[in-house]
C-alpha positions in Angstrom: -94.7 -246.8 -115.7 -93.9 -250.3 -116.6 -93.4 -252.6 -113.6 -89.7 -254.2 -113.6 -89.8 -257.8 -114.6 -90.6 -260.3 -111.4 -92.2 -257.4 -109.5 -94.8 -258.0 -106.9 -96.8 -255.1 -105.2 -94.8 -254.4 -102.0 -95.5 -252.2 -99.3 -94.7 -248.7 -99.5 -92.0 -247.5 -97.2 -93.6 -246.2 -93.9 -96.6 -248.4 -94.4 -97.7 -250.9 -91.8 -98.3 -254.6 -92.7 -101.7 -255.5 -91.6 -102.5 -259.1 -91.8 -105.6 -259.5 -89.4 -108.5 -257.0 -89.1 -112.0 -257.5 -87.4 -114.9 -255.6 -88.9 -118.9 -255.3 -88.7 -120.9 -255.8 -91.8 -124.7 -255.3 -92.2 -126.8 -255.8 -95.4 -129.2 -253.1 -96.4 -132.9 -253.4 -95.0 -135.3 -254.5 -97.8 -138.0 -251.5 -98.6 -141.6 -252.0 -97.4 -144.3 -252.8 -99.8 -147.0 -250.0 -101.0 -150.7 -250.0 -100.3 -152.2 -248.3 -103.3 -155.2 -248.4 -105.5 -155.9 -247.6 -109.0 -157.5 -244.4 -109.7 -158.2 -243.9 -113.5 -161.0 -242.2 -115.4 -163.3 -245.1 -116.9 -161.9 -247.9 -114.8 -164.6 -248.6 -112.0 -163.0 -250.3 -109.0 -159.6 -250.4 -110.4 -158.3 -252.7 -107.7 -155.0 -252.5 -105.6 -151.7 -251.4 -107.3 -149.1 -251.4 -104.4 -145.6 -252.4 -105.6 -143.1 -254.5 -103.9 -140.2 -252.9 -102.0 -136.8 -253.1 -103.3 -134.2 -255.5 -101.9 -131.5 -254.3 -99.5 -127.9 -254.0 -100.8 -125.2 -256.6 -100.0 -121.8 -256.4 -98.4 -119.3 -257.7 -100.8 -115.6 -258.7 -100.7 -113.8 -258.5 -103.8 -110.3 -259.8 -104.3 -107.6 -257.0 -105.7 -104.5 -258.4 -106.7 -103.0 -254.8 -106.4 -103.4 -254.8 -102.6 -100.9 -256.5 -100.2 -102.2 -255.9 -96.8 -105.4 -255.2 -95.1 -104.7 -251.8 -94.3 -107.5 -250.4 -96.2 -109.9 -252.1 -94.0 -108.1 -251.3 -90.8 -109.5 -247.7 -89.9 -113.1 -248.3 -90.3 -114.7 -251.0 -88.3 -118.4 -251.0 -89.7 -119.8 -251.2 -93.2 -123.5 -251.1 -93.8 -125.2 -251.4 -97.4 -128.2 -249.1 -98.4 -131.5 -250.1 -97.8 -134.1 -250.7 -100.7 -136.5 -248.2 -101.6 -140.2 -248.6 -100.6 -142.8 -249.8 -103.4 -145.0 -247.4 -105.2 -148.4 -247.2 -106.6 -149.1 -248.3 -110.3 -147.2 -251.6 -109.2 -144.0 -249.8 -109.2 -141.3 -251.8 -107.4 -138.8 -250.0 -105.4 -135.2 -249.5 -106.3 -132.7 -251.9 -105.0 -130.2 -250.9 -102.4 -126.7 -250.4 -103.5 -124.0 -252.8 -102.6 -121.0 -252.0 -100.5 -117.7 -253.5 -102.0 -114.8 -253.9 -99.7 -111.4 -254.8 -101.3 -109.1 -257.4 -100.0 -105.8 -258.8 -101.2 -105.5 -262.5 -102.5 -104.9 -265.0 -99.8 -107.5 -263.4 -97.2 -109.5 -266.0 -95.4 -112.9 -264.8 -94.0 -114.5 -266.0 -90.7 -117.5 -265.2 -88.8 -116.1 -264.2 -85.3 -119.2 -265.1 -83.2 -119.8 -268.7 -84.8 -116.4 -269.3 -86.0 -117.6 -270.5 -89.3 -115.3 -270.1 -92.4 -117.4 -268.0 -95.0 -114.6 -268.2 -97.7 -111.4 -267.4 -99.2 -110.1 -264.9 -101.8 -107.6 -266.3 -104.2 -107.8 -264.9 -107.5 -108.2 -261.3 -108.7 -111.9 -260.2 -108.9 -113.3 -263.1 -107.0 -116.3 -261.9 -105.0 -117.7 -263.2 -101.7 -121.1 -261.9 -100.2 -120.5 -261.6 -96.6 -123.8 -260.0 -95.6 -126.9 -260.4 -97.5 -129.3 -257.6 -98.1 -133.0 -258.2 -96.9 -135.7 -258.9 -99.0 -138.2 -256.4 -100.0 -141.8 -256.5 -98.7 -144.7 -257.2 -100.9 -147.4 -254.7 -101.9 -151.0 -255.1 -101.5 -151.4 -255.9 -105.2 -149.7 -259.4 -104.3 -152.5 -260.2 -101.9 -155.3 -260.0 -104.2 -157.4 -263.4 -104.2 -160.8 -264.4 -105.5 -162.5 -263.6 -102.2 -160.5 -260.4 -101.4 -160.3 -258.2 -104.5 -159.2 -255.0 -102.3 -156.6 -256.1 -99.9 -155.0 -253.6 -97.6 -152.3 -255.8 -96.4 -148.7 -255.0 -97.4 -145.3 -256.5 -95.9 -142.4 -254.5 -94.5 -139.0 -255.0 -95.7 -136.5 -257.6 -93.9 -133.7 -256.7 -92.1 -130.4 -257.3 -93.8 -127.8 -259.8 -92.4 -125.3 -258.7 -89.8 -122.0 -260.2 -89.1 -118.8 -259.5 -87.2 -115.9 -260.7 -89.5 -112.3 -261.7 -88.6 -110.2 -261.2 -91.8 -106.7 -263.1 -92.0 -104.4 -262.5 -94.7 -101.9 -265.5 -95.8 -99.6 -264.6 -98.6 -99.5 -267.0 -101.5 -96.2 -268.4 -102.2 -94.6 -271.4 -103.7 -91.4 -271.3 -101.3 -91.1 -269.9 -97.8 -87.6 -268.8 -96.3 -87.2 -269.5 -92.7 -84.1 -268.4 -90.8 -82.8 -266.6 -87.6 -82.4 -262.8 -87.9 -79.4 -262.1 -90.3 -79.6 -265.4 -91.9 -79.5 -263.9 -95.4 -83.0 -264.3 -96.5 -83.6 -260.7 -97.6 -80.3 -260.9 -99.4 -81.2 -263.8 -101.3 -84.7 -262.7 -102.2 -83.1 -259.5 -103.7 -80.4 -261.6 -105.7 -82.9 -264.0 -107.2 -86.0 -261.6 -108.0 -86.9 -258.0 -108.5 -88.2 -257.7 -104.8 -86.2 -255.1 -103.0 -86.5 -255.6 -99.2 -84.5 -253.7 -96.7 -80.9 -255.2 -96.3 -79.0 -254.3 -93.2 -76.5 -255.7 -90.8 -78.3 -255.7 -87.7 -81.1 -258.2 -86.1 -84.7 -257.8 -87.3 -84.1 -255.8 -90.5 -87.0 -257.4 -91.9 -90.3 -256.1 -90.1 -92.7 -257.4 -92.5 -93.2 -260.4 -95.1 -91.8 -259.6 -98.6 -92.7 -261.5 -101.8 -90.5 -262.0 -105.0 -91.2 -263.7 -108.3 -88.0 -266.0 -109.3 -88.0 -266.2 -113.1 -86.0 -269.0 -114.7 -85.7 -269.9 -118.6 -88.5 -271.4 -120.7 -91.3 -269.2 -118.9 -90.8 -271.1 -115.6 -91.3 -268.9 -112.3 -92.3 -269.5 -108.8 -93.0 -267.2 -105.8 -90.8 -267.1 -102.9 -91.9 -265.5 -99.4 -89.5 -264.1 -96.9 -90.6 -263.6 -93.2 -88.9 -261.9 -90.3 -86.4 -263.7 -88.6 -87.5 -266.7 -86.3 -85.7 -266.9 -82.8 -86.1 -269.4 -79.9 -89.6 -269.2 -78.4 -91.2 -267.8 -81.5 -94.2 -270.1 -81.2 -94.9 -268.5 -77.8 -94.8 -264.9 -79.4 -91.1 -264.0 -78.9 -89.6 -261.8 -81.6 -91.2 -260.7 -85.0 -91.4 -264.0 -86.9 -94.3 -265.4 -84.9 -97.0 -263.2 -86.1 -96.1 -263.9 -89.6 -95.5 -267.6 -89.7 -99.2 -268.1 -91.0 -97.7 -266.5 -94.4 -95.7 -269.8 -95.0 -98.5 -272.1 -94.4 -99.7 -272.2 -98.0 -96.0 -272.7 -99.3 -95.2 -275.9 -101.2 -91.7 -276.4 -99.6 -89.7 -274.3 -97.3 -85.9 -273.4 -97.3 -84.1 -273.3 -93.9 -81.5 -270.7 -94.3 -78.4 -270.9 -91.9 -75.4 -268.8 -92.3 -72.0 -270.5 -92.5 -70.3 -268.2 -89.9 -73.2 -269.2 -87.2 -71.4 -270.5 -84.3 -73.3 -273.7 -84.3 -75.3 -274.1 -87.7 -76.4 -277.8 -86.5 -78.2 -276.2 -83.4 -79.6 -273.2 -85.5 -80.9 -275.7 -87.8 -82.4 -277.6 -85.1 -84.0 -274.5 -83.4 -85.8 -273.7 -86.6 -87.3 -277.1 -86.8 -88.4 -277.0 -83.4 -90.0 -273.7 -83.6 -92.0 -274.5 -86.7 -93.2 -277.8 -85.2 -94.5 -276.0 -82.0 -96.2 -273.6 -84.1 -97.9 -276.3 -86.5 -97.6 -279.9 -86.9 -98.3 -279.3 -90.5 -95.2 -276.9 -90.9 -93.1 -279.5 -89.2 -93.9 -282.0 -92.0 -93.7 -279.5 -95.0 -91.0 -280.5 -97.2 -87.8 -278.5 -96.4 -84.2 -278.1 -97.7 -81.4 -276.9 -95.8 -79.4 -273.8 -97.2 -76.2 -272.7 -96.0 -75.9 -269.0 -96.7 -72.9 -266.5 -96.9 -70.6 -269.1 -98.6 -68.4 -266.1 -99.8 -67.1 -266.0 -96.4 -65.5 -269.6 -96.9 -62.1 -270.2 -98.1 -61.5 -271.6 -101.8 -60.9 -275.2 -100.1 -63.5 -275.0 -97.3 -66.3 -277.5 -97.8 -68.4 -275.7 -95.3 -69.9 -276.6 -91.9 -71.2 -280.2 -91.4 -74.9 -280.1 -90.7 -76.9 -283.2 -90.1 -80.3 -282.7 -91.9 -81.6 -286.1 -92.6 -85.4 -284.8 -93.0 -84.2 -282.2 -95.5 -85.0 -283.0 -99.3 -81.7 -281.3 -100.1 -78.4 -279.4 -98.6 -77.2 -276.4 -100.4 -74.5 -273.9 -100.0 -74.9 -270.5 -101.8 -73.8 -267.0 -101.7 -76.0 -264.2 -102.8 -73.2 -261.8 -103.2 -71.0 -263.7 -105.5 -74.0 -265.9 -106.8 -72.2 -269.1 -105.9 -74.5 -272.1 -106.0 -77.5 -269.7 -106.8 -78.5 -271.1 -110.3 -78.5 -274.8 -109.2 -80.3 -274.2 -106.1 -83.1 -272.3 -108.0 -83.4 -275.2 -110.5 -83.8 -277.7 -107.7 -86.2 -275.5 -105.8 -88.3 -275.4 -109.0 -88.3 -279.2 -109.5 -89.5 -279.6 -105.8 -92.2 -277.1 -106.1 -93.6 -279.0 -109.0 -93.0 -282.3 -107.5 -95.0 -281.4 -104.3 -97.6 -279.9 -106.7 -98.0 -283.2 -108.2 -98.2 -285.1 -104.9 -94.7 -286.9 -105.2 -91.9 -286.9 -103.0 -89.0 -287.0 -105.0 -88.0 -284.3 -107.7 -87.8 -285.5 -111.3 -84.4 -285.8 -113.2 -85.6 -282.9 -115.5 -87.9 -280.0 -115.0 -91.2 -280.4 -117.0 -94.0 -278.2 -117.8 -97.1 -278.4 -115.4 -100.2 -276.5 -114.8 -99.8 -273.3 -113.4 -99.9 -273.1 -109.4 -102.4 -270.7 -107.6 -99.4 -268.4 -107.0 -98.6 -268.2 -110.7 -102.2 -267.6 -111.6 -102.4 -264.8 -108.8 -99.3 -263.4 -110.4 -100.6 -263.3 -113.9 -103.6 -261.6 -112.7 -101.3 -259.0 -111.1 -99.4 -258.5 -114.3 -102.5 -258.2 -116.4 -103.4 -255.5 -113.9 -100.4 -253.2 -114.6 
């Protein structure tokens, strides 16, 4: 079945969004070398013929763009590759152990839990990361033959495979992050500008997990938008739902701080969002952002909207996801800002220009190719 335009893999209804897991991995033990001697008619003192043991299998993480969470790794805590086969006579090397491949979504960061070392990151579909090396196979007695020792009886056992306890953390890949308090209109906006279909309802914490959507513009322009659960005061301390998903907007190039026009105090709501982002991460507080006043359809025809002082924002917009008021111009400005940040500038150009694809676009192209 063809996927709708702008579709990104989303959580099936009832699935739990898992963005952090801890697993133990162990490479396979190498096979032992063999001790053997040739016994052939007409070949006196045939000599040693013990083959080497096979190497143990590796544990490998593979990036799979069809996955959107780490749910598949949640219910099993240990993974072990198979050991290599022992060497045999007639200089036969043992069979190498089979690798264990674990699939993870794009944006997965891998760390050694015991040392804190960052082992790598999966970004593109098909990318592979060996997280536990298999042990080397031992040498057979044929390898120990020297001019002074023609019939060695020495051989080596196989080495043990590497062992690690891993912490896998998922950070979604998106160009724009939507930030707002509960019922600020983030999910409605995402459903209006992309093919994503997050749950929309008129009660707090409707969004329980992050959602992604691809915004398609003319001339093959597109960018990825991430919607996270609502941010409330004290989110950086663990209050509400948004705090555990703030990491998913750490990759974004710009943020859209969304405040509804019917908020009792839009200026205070904007300041709360800025404060919570800053308390969670200094980097997020410095990330380029714009102010978006949502639900503009609630205003009268001559109502200019509430005044909000946002001197640090690169833009101020007033939109309605229901009537689509102001949406097109806002999306064009978002495109320009994403491209400008990608190029390392601070001001958006007068007209949108083509530029190399972002990591998010490359990832999305890989997703489309897989459908």
